[in-house]
KOLNUSE-869032 format. One record per residue (C-alpha): residue number from 1; residue in one letter; z, y, x. Coordinates in pm, whole numbers. Layout:
residues N
NUM;A;Z;Y;X $
...
This chain:
residues 420
1;M;-31;-44;13 $
2;K;-116;323;154 $
3;Y;99;653;44 $
4;V;3;1034;1 $
5;I;217;1337;-99 $
6;V;59;1676;-147 $
7;I;294;1930;-136 $
8;P;120;2289;-270 $
9;D;422;2531;-172 $
10;G;502;2724;-424 $
11;A;244;2709;-625 $
12;A;416;2632;-987 $
13;D;447;2964;-1135 $
14;A;484;3163;-1518 $
15;P;229;3268;-1730 $
16;Q;7;3563;-1609 $
17;E;-85;3855;-1792 $
18;A;-365;3890;-1575 $
19;L;-477;3546;-1635 $
20;G;-488;3524;-2006 $
21;G;-128;3443;-2034 $
22;R;-201;3121;-1806 $
23;T;-24;3011;-1514 $
24;P;-216;2986;-1229 $
25;F;-238;2562;-1261 $
26;Q;-365;2618;-1544 $
27;A;-605;2887;-1478 $
28;A;-784;2764;-1132 $
29;R;-1063;2481;-1132 $
30;T;-886;2155;-1053 $
31;P;-1101;1852;-1140 $
32;A;-933;1628;-903 $
33;L;-599;1663;-964 $
34;D;-685;1646;-1350 $
35;A;-832;1317;-1292 $
36;L;-520;1210;-1137 $
37;A;-334;1339;-1445 $
38;A;-546;1149;-1686 $
39;R;-526;839;-1494 $
40;G;-118;886;-1358 $
41;R;214;998;-1487 $
42;V;264;1357;-1516 $
43;G;656;1494;-1537 $
44;L;893;1753;-1405 $
45;T;1117;1738;-1148 $
46;N;1380;2022;-992 $
47;H;1396;1973;-601 $
48;V;1633;2287;-539 $
49;P;2033;2193;-649 $
50;E;2206;2514;-770 $
51;S;2452;2572;-521 $
52;L;2210;2590;-252 $
53;P;1898;2861;-154 $
54;P;1563;2817;-353 $
55;G;1382;2772;-68 $
56;S;1148;2520;119 $
57;E;1424;2404;331 $
58;V;1614;2274;52 $
59;A;1321;2183;-154 $
60;C;1080;1988;61 $
61;M;1398;1770;202 $
62;S;1457;1666;-155 $
63;L;1064;1595;-179 $
64;M;1084;1408;123 $
65;G;1346;1192;-39 $
66;Y;1672;1315;125 $
67;D;1974;1462;-89 $
68;P;1995;1843;31 $
69;L;2339;1805;-85 $
70;V;2411;1562;167 $
71;Y;2182;1640;446 $
72;F;2092;2051;423 $
73;T;2304;2219;702 $
74;G;2104;2536;718 $
75;R;1725;2637;758 $
76;A;1730;2737;1155 $
77;P;1803;2375;1284 $
78;I;1567;2199;1113 $
79;E;1293;2467;1264 $
80;A;1470;2384;1599 $
81;A;1421;2033;1554 $
82;A;1043;2134;1524 $
83;Q;1042;2306;1889 $
84;G;1224;2039;2022 $
85;I;1545;2226;2051 $
86;A;1836;2001;2070 $
87;L;2125;2111;1907 $
88;G;2489;1978;2045 $
89;P;2814;1947;1793 $
90;H;2881;2335;1913 $
91;D;2604;2466;1906 $
92;W;2425;2700;1594 $
93;A;2067;2766;1539 $
94;V;1970;3140;1364 $
95;R;1617;3218;1177 $
96;C;1494;3507;1364 $
97;N;1235;3685;1127 $
98;L;1034;3997;1342 $
99;V;1017;4213;1014 $
100;T;908;4580;906 $
101;I;1146;4794;790 $
102;A;1016;5131;621 $
103;Q;1175;5404;494 $
104;G;1162;5422;124 $
105;R;1021;5660;-122 $
106;A;1273;5918;-328 $
107;G;1246;5757;-674 $
108;Q;1202;5386;-554 $
109;A;1462;5153;-574 $
110;G;1684;5215;-278 $
111;D;1615;5603;-382 $
112;G;1471;5647;-10 $
113;G;1673;5435;193 $
114;P;1514;5157;415 $
115;V;1301;4906;266 $
116;M;1141;4529;345 $
117;E;806;4646;386 $
118;D;664;4320;561 $
119;F;829;4002;617 $
120;T;601;3903;835 $
121;A;543;4256;1062 $
122;G;224;4255;964 $
123;H;161;3882;1085 $
124;I;193;3924;1403 $
125;S;68;3741;1671 $
126;T;298;3440;1848 $
127;A;168;3615;2208 $
128;E;306;3985;2063 $
129;A;620;3809;1924 $
130;T;721;3609;2270 $
131;E;673;3995;2420 $
132;L;898;4178;2174 $
133;L;1148;3863;2164 $
134;A;1205;3898;2519 $
135;A;1290;4289;2501 $
136;C;1525;4136;2235 $
137;Q;1695;3940;2516 $
138;R;1731;4228;2759 $
139;G;1882;4446;2534 $
140;L;2132;4145;2421 $
141;A;2230;4152;2778 $
142;A;2259;4505;2869 $
143;E;2429;4600;2499 $
144;F;2648;4303;2448 $
145;P;2780;4165;2775 $
146;E;3073;4007;2650 $
147;L;2880;3817;2406 $
148;S;2728;3437;2618 $
149;G;2510;3163;2506 $
150;W;2294;3350;2310 $
151;E;1940;3309;2350 $
152;F;1591;3439;2156 $
153;K;1354;3166;2134 $
154;P;1024;3256;2076 $
155;G;850;3037;1789 $
156;V;495;3100;1604 $
157;S;421;3440;1494 $
158;Y;694;3618;1302 $
159;R;920;3279;1285 $
160;N;1154;3272;1544 $
161;L;1516;3156;1643 $
162;L;1838;3270;1808 $
163;I;2008;2992;1957 $
164;H;2387;3019;2026 $
165;R;2529;2713;2286 $
166;G;2860;2702;2226 $
167;T;3149;2439;2380 $
168;A;3505;2344;2152 $
169;S;3673;2590;2422 $
170;A;3427;2864;2350 $
171;P;3290;2782;2000 $
172;A;3050;3041;1840 $
173;P;3163;3328;1615 $
174;L;3012;3163;1340 $
175;A;3148;2976;1048 $
176;R;2949;2779;769 $
177;D;3055;3035;494 $
178;L;2792;3235;646 $
179;R;2535;3385;430 $
180;A;2228;3601;494 $
181;T;1933;3685;266 $
182;P;1604;3551;357 $
183;P;1372;3825;459 $
184;H;1095;3729;199 $
185;D;1351;3766;-108 $
186;L;1353;4123;-25 $
187;M;915;4206;-3 $
188;D;963;4633;-130 $
189;K;1324;4601;-205 $
190;P;1574;4807;-53 $
191;V;1794;4615;257 $
192;A;2087;4842;293 $
193;D;2313;4561;72 $
194;A;2091;4267;183 $
195;F;2245;4231;538 $
196;P;2464;3882;629 $
197;R;2801;3823;470 $
198;G;3122;3580;611 $
199;F;3234;3501;935 $
200;G;3027;3631;1177 $
201;S;2822;3866;939 $
202;R;2949;4175;1124 $
203;L;2792;4022;1482 $
204;L;2472;3969;1326 $
205;A;2430;4234;1141 $
206;D;2488;4447;1492 $
207;L;2198;4253;1622 $
208;M;1984;4377;1342 $
209;A;2049;4717;1402 $
210;R;2036;4733;1751 $
211;S;1671;4495;1746 $
212;S;1529;4869;1622 $
213;T;1606;5018;1952 $
214;W;1505;4727;2168 $
215;L;1170;4732;1964 $
216;A;1043;5084;1874 $
217;D;884;5213;2199 $
218;H;774;4916;2318 $
219;P;429;4881;2386 $
220;V;327;4606;2201 $
221;N;422;4772;1884 $
222;K;240;5110;1988 $
223;A;-55;4883;2071 $
224;R;-29;4790;1706 $
225;V;33;5111;1552 $
226;A;-281;5286;1734 $
227;A;-475;5027;1632 $
228;G;-353;5049;1259 $
229;R;-146;4751;1226 $
230;R;209;4705;1137 $
231;P;503;4714;1417 $
232;A;788;4483;1446 $
233;T;1079;4756;1356 $
234;H;1365;4479;1345 $
235;V;1467;4112;1368 $
236;W;1601;3937;1048 $
237;L;1848;3678;1118 $
238;W;1938;3437;829 $
239;G;1919;3081;808 $
240;V;2235;3022;1014 $
241;G;2373;2672;1064 $
242;Q;2439;2365;1256 $
243;A;2240;2000;1361 $
244;P;2218;1772;1026 $
245;A;2228;1421;1071 $
246;F;1916;1285;942 $
247;E;1881;865;809 $
248;P;1546;773;988 $
249;F;1323;749;722 $
250;A;1191;445;801 $
251;A;1517;302;772 $
252;K;1622;457;417 $
253;Y;1242;352;296 $
254;G;1083;99;518 $
255;L;777;313;579 $
256;T;615;522;856 $
257;G;509;863;772 $
258;T;293;1154;950 $
259;M;355;1476;838 $
260;I;37;1721;808 $
261;T;165;2116;827 $
262;A;147;2428;1008 $
263;V;484;2573;917 $
264;D;796;2496;1170 $
265;L;975;2403;901 $
266;L;794;2120;765 $
267;R;760;2009;1151 $
268;G;1116;2007;1164 $
269;L;1163;1813;839 $
270;A;940;1545;980 $
271;A;1088;1494;1327 $
272;L;1437;1496;1212 $
273;A;1298;1191;941 $
274;G;1126;1043;1242 $
275;W;778;1107;1116 $
276;K;468;1172;1356 $
277;R;316;1528;1329 $
278;R;-19;1582;1335 $
279;E;-192;1938;1405 $
280;V;-468;2015;1259 $
281;E;-725;2319;1458 $
282;G;-783;2598;1198 $
283;A;-434;2515;1016 $
284;T;-275;2881;1034 $
285;G;-2;2820;706 $
286;Y;-129;3113;564 $
287;L;-404;3178;258 $
288;D;-713;3159;561 $
289;T;-597;2813;667 $
290;D;-855;2548;705 $
291;Y;-834;2311;362 $
292;A;-1123;2044;461 $
293;A;-966;1976;802 $
294;K;-637;1938;702 $
295;G;-784;1684;446 $
296;R;-1000;1535;697 $
297;A;-683;1457;929 $
298;A;-480;1326;633 $
299;I;-793;1057;591 $
300;D;-761;965;954 $
301;E;-425;930;990 $
302;L;-411;702;668 $
303;A;-550;439;921 $
304;R;-230;431;1103 $
305;A;74;556;899 $
306;D;223;423;589 $
307;L;253;766;443 $
308;V;62;1106;507 $
309;C;226;1428;392 $
310;V;0;1710;359 $
311;H;156;2039;324 $
312;V;-42;2369;233 $
313;E;180;2682;257 $
314;A;-109;2894;127 $
315;P;-17;2938;-274 $
316;D;384;3044;-150 $
317;E;196;3306;81 $
318;A;-14;3447;-189 $
319;S;309;3489;-382 $
320;H;512;3666;-132 $
321;Q;218;3925;-186 $
322;G;244;3938;-565 $
323;N;-177;3820;-524 $
324;V;-227;3617;-841 $
325;A;-596;3603;-740 $
326;E;-506;3459;-425 $
327;K;-253;3187;-591 $
328;V;-561;3042;-811 $
329;K;-783;3013;-494 $
330;A;-525;2812;-274 $
331;I;-495;2607;-580 $
332;E;-850;2535;-640 $
333;E;-909;2529;-263 $
334;I;-627;2255;-226 $
335;D;-786;2044;-532 $
336;A;-1127;2070;-374 $
337;K;-1091;2003;-15 $
338;I;-763;1800;-21 $
339;V;-675;1622;-342 $
340;G;-1009;1537;-416 $
341;P;-1132;1368;-70 $
342;I;-823;1190;-16 $
343;A;-826;1056;-373 $
344;A;-1172;936;-355 $
345;H;-1085;779;27 $
346;L;-763;610;-125 $
347;E;-994;469;-410 $
348;S;-1163;299;-171 $
349;L;-843;149;74 $
350;G;-757;-77;-215 $
351;A;-368;-80;-321 $
352;H;-216;305;-304 $
353;R;-34;621;-477 $
354;I;-52;926;-420 $
355;L;191;1193;-541 $
356;V;140;1574;-583 $
357;C;411;1820;-598 $
358;P;504;2165;-559 $
359;D;828;2240;-379 $
360;H;963;2468;-569 $
361;P;856;2816;-772 $
362;T;763;3101;-612 $
363;F;698;3387;-887 $
364;I;407;3594;-860 $
365;H;613;3876;-1059 $
366;T;903;3857;-805 $
367;K;717;3766;-479 $
368;T;1047;3553;-402 $
369;H;1122;3144;-414 $
370;S;1315;3060;-728 $
371;R;1478;2735;-849 $
372;G;1376;2522;-1112 $
373;R;1189;2254;-1260 $
374;V;809;2208;-1100 $
375;P;538;1970;-1220 $
376;F;421;1672;-1063 $
377;V;157;1380;-1085 $
378;I;203;998;-976 $
379;A;-105;822;-954 $
380;G;-249;504;-857 $
381;T;-198;115;-778 $
382;G;69;13;-1087 $
383;I;91;377;-1270 $
384;A;20;363;-1587 $
385;A;-185;634;-1759 $
386;G;-4;873;-1990 $
387;Q;-123;1105;-2288 $
388;Q;-223;1404;-2021 $
389;T;-524;1531;-1915 $
390;T;-439;1800;-1730 $
391;F;-200;1890;-1431 $
392;D;-14;2239;-1485 $
393;E;333;2309;-1594 $
394;A;297;2293;-1960 $
395;A;130;1948;-1938 $
396;A;413;1806;-1741 $
397;A;702;1919;-1972 $
398;A;456;1762;-2270 $
399;G;449;1452;-2062 $
400;G;853;1388;-2154 $
401;T;914;1251;-1838 $
402;V;1232;1436;-1587 $
403;V;1289;1306;-1235 $
404;E;1635;1455;-1158 $
405;P;1797;1490;-901 $
406;G;1405;1565;-710 $
407;W;1525;1390;-403 $
408;K;1536;1061;-627 $
409;L;1134;1124;-705 $
410;M;1021;944;-327 $
411;G;1179;588;-494 $
412;T;1004;698;-823 $
413;F;685;735;-632 $
414;F;786;378;-416 $
415;G;856;190;-699 $
416;Q;1226;178;-631 $
417;D;1368;384;-914 $
418;G;1569;657;-679 $
419;K;1814;383;-584 $
420;R;1792;460;-263 $
């Protein structure tokens, strides 16, 4: 039996006035998804427990069959795993975005105070980010000489890390009650009241504030401004946590897996689960990603792996921009260039199953992640057809099947009834 999971990140949404009261799934042309719905099982699930943040770090962990209430310790440790950064028992990881914060206008929310203009700093390049983080490291050493064990670690583009190495006798000045707002939840919103809370929050807030002076006159930012691009004005620190202890996927479910993604978070989850990671040239984690290349890579990996998971960030990025047309386009591209070719190939292999499920809703009107039920479809060997002929939120609700908590969907997919 071969298995494929496709995750259209953040694709679930509410009806849109611009789409005549339809959701992006309903408005998009999705013949491949609709064909799966017609011969498979359509339903609803919820990957985000009420007590945890509604982000992909929690939701994709659940989609991969791991209970977030057991395994989730924070977002940054997962991304550290993606970079091969081992965390000891006294170490901490902090997600570090390079962002653009601008002065708001009077009459806006925040009444002229600082506003999150861009949580990606204009999708700054990895090379530029590396230079800017080196400047932050120098600034930290010069202005916070009492701090030791802290290091900025470049990642991909705006997605970076701050690592603290601690010991039993010199632990990090952080604690598990520390909470911080993801910058993608603050788009076009004031940031004055969105700084970290909890033990260690003052230190993180001080670093975020001082970063503006470390970055303001940097040659990278001067060049970006001269070219009409947004500068990285600050680092934004969030997603704090320590290393999680994952049970290997092969031990938990008895199968090998391969992850195809352009996002470090999913690379990290794959590493923690013991999955292979397949890098795809042209996969960007953005709207310009090479969908077809991802589809071809998945088909190729099926020759070796029991399960292949294809994660596509594009619908989520469109939602963060509030761009409904781009979200519909991303869903159509996933259908035509990933779901369709993979489903056709699976038919030629014999016994198989395919699961398509967003991780969480990302609503166009709020531009942020949300918790709540999302649609799923499972089709293939041993799956009886239901009554639905389309794949969307309304069809999934009418299907009458609800699998909760969401981490049990993996067991349902494998025919294990979620017992593991």
